[in-house]
N, C-alpha and C positions, 0 to 999 in steps of 0.2 A: 599666708597665715603667720609664718614665722616673723615676717617683717612687721605685721600688725601687732603681734604679741610683744616684740621688742620695743615698739613705740609705747605701747600701753604700760609695759614694765618700767620704762624710764619715767613715766608720769605718775603711775599709781603703785609702783612696786613696794613702796614703804608701807602700804596697807595690807600686804600679803600676810597670811597667818602661817608662820612656820610650824612644822610638825602637825599639820592639820589632821592627819590620820590618828594621831595620838588622842586628840579630843573626841573624834568620832568613835573610836574603839572604847575610850573611857566612858562615853555616854551610853554605848551599847551594853557595856558591862554593868553599869549602874541600873539601866533599865531591866536587865535580866534579873538582878538581885532584888529590885523592888517589886518585880512581877510576882514573887512568891508571897509578898504581903498584900498585894493588890492584883488579883487575877485578871481584872479587866483593864489593866493599865495599857497594854499594847494596843487594844482596840481603840482606846481614847487617844492614842498617839498617831494613828494612821492618817494619811493625807486624804481627808474627805472634804471636798470643796464645798459641799452643802453645809457641813458643820462649820467650815471656815467662814462662810457667808453669814452663818448664824452667830458668829462672834468668837468661835474657838480658833483664834488666829495662831495659837501655839502649834497647831498641826502643820503649819507651813515649814517648821523646822524639826519638830519632835519626831517625825517619821524617819529622820536620818539615823535615829538611835534604836530602831526596831531590830530585834534579833530574829524573830520569826519561828522560834522553836524552843521547847523546854528540855530537849535532849542535851545533857551536859557535854557529852563528847562532841556533838556537832557544834555546839556553841563555842567550845574551845577551838575547834578547827576553824570556824568562821571568823572568830575574832583574831586569831593569830595570823590567818592568811590575809585578812583585810589589812592588818597592820603591816605585814610584809610587803604586800602590793603597794600600799600607799607610801611606805618608806622608800621602796625601790623607785617608784615614779618620781618622788620628790628629789631623790639623788640624781636621777637622769635629767629631769626638767628644771628643777629649782622650785622653790615654794610658790612663786607667783604663777607660773604656768599651771601647776597642779591646782591652785586655787581657782583659776579661771575655768579649767576643765570641770572641776567639781561644781562650780557655780552654774555653768551652762547646763550641766546635767540636772541640777536642782530646778532650774527654770523649765527644762524639758519635761521633767517629772511632774511639775505642777501643771503644765499644759496637758500632759497625758491624763492626769486625774480629771481635768476639766472636760476633755474630749470623751473619755471613757464613761464619765458619769458615775464612777464608783470609787470607793476608797482604795488607795494603793499604798504600798510600802516602799522600801528602798531597794528592792530586788533588781529593778532596771538600772538604777544608779550604780549599784555594786557590780552589776554585770558589765557596765561600760568601763569601770576601772579594770576589771579582769581582761576585757578585750584589748584595752590599751597596753596592759602588761604583756599579753600574748603577742601583740603586734611588734612590740619592741624586743621581746625575748622569746621568739617562737620555739627555740630548741631547749628552753629551760625544762627540766624534768621534775615531775612530782610523783612520789611513790604512792600509788593507790593501795590502801589497806597495808601500808608500810612494806609492801612486797613488790608490786608491779610498777616499774618506772614508765611513765607516760609523758610525752612532750606536751607542753601547754597548748601548742597550736592545735592539736587534735581535740583537746577538751574544749577549746574555744570554738572550733568548727561545729562540734556537736551541740554546744550551747546556743550558737547562732542558728543552727538548724531548728532547734526546739523553739526558739523565739519566732522564727519564720513560720513554722507550722501553727503556732498559737495565733499568729497574726492572720494567716490564711483562713483558719477555722473560726476566728472570732468575728465580731461585728466590725462595721466601718469605724466605729468609735474606738474599738480596740486596736485596729490597724493604725489609725491616726495617732493614738496614744503611744503605741510602740515606736513609731517613727520619731515622735516628739521626744520620747524618753531617751532614745539613743542618738539624738542629734549631736551631742557633744563629741561622740566618737567619730561620726562621719565628718563633722566640721574639722576635727584635728587630723584625721587619717584618711579622709576621702581622696586627697591627692596622692597619698602613698599607695592606696589600693589601685587607683587608676594607672599609676606609673608601673606598678607590678604587673598588672594584666597586659598593659601595652608592651612592656619589656619582654614578656613571655611570647607574645605574638610576633614581635619583631625579631626575636631570637630563634624562632622556629626554623628559619632557613639555615641558621648556623648549626643547628643540632645535627643535620645530616653530615656535615663535615666532621663533627665531633664523633659521630658513630663510625665514620670512615677511619678516624684516628685510632679508635679502640680496636678496629679490625686489622690494623697494620697497613692500611692503604696509604698511598703516597699523597697525603694531603698536608700542606704546610700550615702550621698554626699561626705563623707570622705573615704569610703571604697568601691571603684568600684568593679565590678565583675572581677574575675580572667581573665587575658589576655586582659582586656580592660583598656587602659590608658586614663585618662582625659586630654584634651588638651585645651589650651587657644583659645578662639574664635578669638582674634585679630591677634596673631602671630603664632599660631599653635604649640608652644612648649608644650611638654607633661611632665607628672610627671617623666617618665623614663629618660628624659633629664635633670632632676633636677629642673624643674619649680615648684614653690610654687603655686598650683592651688587653687583659691578661687571661691566660688559660690556667685554671686550677685543677689539679688532679689528686687532691687529698682524699682521704678515706671518707670524710664527711660528705663529699660530693658524690662519690660512687663512680662517676664517669667524668672525664674532662669537661669542665664548665667554664663559660666565658663570664668574666666580671670586668667592670671598669676598675681603675686603680683604687678609687674610693671604696667601692663595695668589696674589692678583693681584700683590702686591709681590714674592713669590718668583718668579713667572713673568716679571717684568720685569727680573730680574737679568741682566746681560750674560753670554753663554755663555762657558764656559772655553775656553782655547786647545786646539786639537787636538794630539794626540801622533802623531808620525810613526814 
């Protein structure tokens, strides 16, 4: 995927929209303000494919600016958090990659509205932005009610579970729509998820040695038993594949954990500041 994106960026990078989230949040703010003068405005902006086929083509874009609530406090939180996530992803990826991710999400949402046969908003699309952020920064902390710090990976897991339950309980059209709407996330992070699961499975044999180390048994971290290769907990690469395996015993890990050199350096990065 990264190779394809690099090729596309070399050819089409000049068309990327910088600060994309600024335009999205600005449109959401304007929609919220205009909604006080025109109460039915948000219903007229939802992505309803039947209405689109009837000539209301603006709905293909207008749904991006839906706020979904009249609660001023929730609106402020939603707009500020959407802005923060988009700005962070653009800083991590660059404008072009964020544009592609958002565009694929728009295409998926349009397909979801077609398959589900009902009007949809931007909740799926915004959810995929959050899932991308949680995958890249799983230990970032958000203070719930300005008091309880919670890592975003747990919020993302609960959100994913809620989407899964809605898909199971819904119709086949709802399930197909859910898959289509989240296609951008799986397209960009599917390989990462597979590597993570594979790494945990391949590192399971090494965990016993790590347990032995914590109990003070005579197990060498640099000289594993014959026939047993140490593997990176994150990516699953083994010493036999040329990975430089390191043992991390920091407070963040809790117990000694195996990482390849690349993921050891990533693991040792200082955590981002929490958002209140």
